[in-house]
C-alpha positions in Angstrom: -2.0 -22.5 -11.9 -4.7 -20.9 -14.0 -4.2 -18.2 -16.5 -6.3 -15.0 -16.0 -8.4 -16.1 -19.0 -9.0 -19.6 -17.5 -9.9 -18.1 -14.2 -12.4 -15.7 -15.9 -14.1 -18.7 -17.6 -14.3 -20.6 -14.2 -15.5 -17.4 -12.5 -18.3 -16.8 -15.0 -19.4 -20.4 -14.8 -19.6 -20.2 -11.0 -21.5 -17.0 -11.2 -24.0 -18.5 -13.7 -24.6 -21.3 -11.1 -25.2 -18.7 -8.4 -28.1 -17.1 -10.2 -29.2 -13.9 -11.7 -28.3 -11.6 -8.8 -24.5 -11.8 -9.3 -23.0 -8.7 -10.9 -20.0 -10.0 -12.8 -18.8 -6.5 -13.7 -18.9 -5.3 -10.1 -17.0 -8.4 -9.0 -14.5 -8.1 -11.8 -13.8 -4.4 -11.0 -13.1 -5.1 -7.3 -11.3 -8.4 -7.7 -9.2 -6.9 -10.5 -8.3 -3.8 -8.4 -7.3 -6.0 -5.4 -5.4 -8.5 -7.5 -3.6 -5.8 -9.4 -2.6 -4.0 -6.2 -1.4 -7.3 -4.7 0.7 -8.2 -7.8 2.2 -4.7 -7.8 3.0 -5.0 -4.1 4.7 -8.4 -4.6 6.8 -7.1 -7.6 7.8 -3.9 -5.7 8.8 -5.8 -2.6 10.8 -8.4 -4.6 12.5 -6.2 -7.1 12.9 -2.9 -5.1 12.5 -3.1 -1.4 13.9 -6.5 -0.4 17.2 -5.8 -2.1 17.4 -2.7 0.1 16.6 -4.6 3.3 13.0 -3.5 3.5 9.7 -5.3 3.5 6.6 -3.8 1.9 5.3 -2.9 5.4 8.6 -1.2 6.3 8.6 0.8 3.1 5.0 1.9 3.7 5.8 3.1 7.2 9.0 5.0 6.2 7.2 6.5 3.2 4.3 7.6 5.4 6.7 9.3 7.8 8.7 10.8 4.9 5.5 12.4 3.4 3.6 13.3 6.6 6.4 13.9 9.1 6.5 12.6 12.6 3.4 11.0 14.1 2.2 8.8 16.9 1.6 5.1 16.4 -2.2 5.5 16.4 -2.0 7.9 13.5 0.4 5.5 11.8 -2.0 2.7 12.2 -4.8 4.7 10.6 -2.6 5.9 7.8 -1.3 2.4 7.0 -4.8 0.8 7.4 -3.5 -1.7 9.9 -3.6 -2.6 13.5 -1.6 -1.2 16.4 0.2 -4.5 17.0 1.3 -4.7 13.3 2.6 -1.1 13.5 4.4 -1.9 16.7 6.1 -4.9 15.1 7.2 -3.0 12.0 8.2 0.0 14.2 10.4 -2.2 16.4 12.2 -3.6 13.3 12.6 -0.2 11.7 13.9 1.3 15.0 16.3 -1.6 15.5 17.8 -0.9 12.2 18.2 2.8 13.0 15.6 4.0 10.4 13.2 5.6 12.9 13.3 6.7 16.5 10.6 7.2 19.1 10.6 10.5 20.9 8.6 11.3 24.1 6.7 14.6 24.3 8.3 17.1 26.7 4.8 18.3 27.7 3.2 14.8 28.2 5.7 11.9 28.6 3.0 9.4 27.7 2.9 10.8 24.2 5.4 9.3 21.8 6.0 10.3 18.2 7.9 8.4 15.6 10.5 10.2 13.5 12.7 9.2 10.6 16.4 9.3 11.4 18.9 10.7 8.8 19.7 7.1 7.8 15.9 6.4 7.4 15.5 9.6 5.3 18.3 8.5 2.9 16.9 5.0 2.7 13.3 6.0 2.0 14.4 8.6 -0.6 16.5 5.9 -2.4 13.7 3.3 -2.1 11.1 5.7 -3.5 13.3 6.6 -6.5 13.8 2.9 -7.2 10.1 2.2 -6.9 9.2 5.2 -9.0 11.2 3.7 -12.0 8.8 0.8 -12.0 5.7 3.1 -11.5 6.7 5.2 -14.5 7.4 2.1 -16.6 4.0 0.5 -15.8 2.1 3.7 -16.6 4.1 4.5 -19.7 2.0 4.7 -22.8 -1.3 5.5 -21.1 -2.9 8.6 -22.4 -3.4 11.3 -19.7 -7.1 11.0 -20.3 -7.0 7.3 -19.3 -4.9 8.1 -16.2 -7.4 10.8 -15.2 -10.4 8.4 -15.8 -8.7 5.7 -13.8 -8.0 8.0 -10.9 -11.6 9.2 -10.9 -12.9 5.6 -10.7 -10.3 4.7 -8.0 -11.4 7.7 -5.9 -15.1 6.8 -6.4 -14.4 3.2 -5.2 -12.3 4.4 -2.3 -15.1 6.7 -1.1 -17.6 3.8 -1.3 -15.3 1.5 0.6 -14.6 4.2 3.2 -18.4 4.7 3.6 -18.8 1.0 4.3 -16.3 1.1 7.2 
């Protein structure tokens, strides 16, 4: 296993071999963002969500419904940046555990919306509070100006990624 510093040395050597067109800073920003998000996801799942019987995917689905309210599976797929089969799989698990329920529209029986159950509401509120403890711990000590700058950069990168879709 390489330390981040060792990986950085190997990365720069590889880029040197690739030639002058490689932008180390651009790569470092994107790889750093992705790796940071992946590490946070792993820690949150291991320390917060698994002990409550949730996966990261299950938490994300319940959180989305908690914030946005009921929605159909297509909207869930778009909100969660994943495929319909993945949403269906997670939804089946969440429904089987009693956290969500599917409801057919009275106007059009083909339309199905996903709703949190009271048990799901309690679980996601508890899971969010537990996750938020870590969020606050990780951000503690950062000056508000750094947080604002980071959020500006993150929004900029998100817009560029969305434009590439």
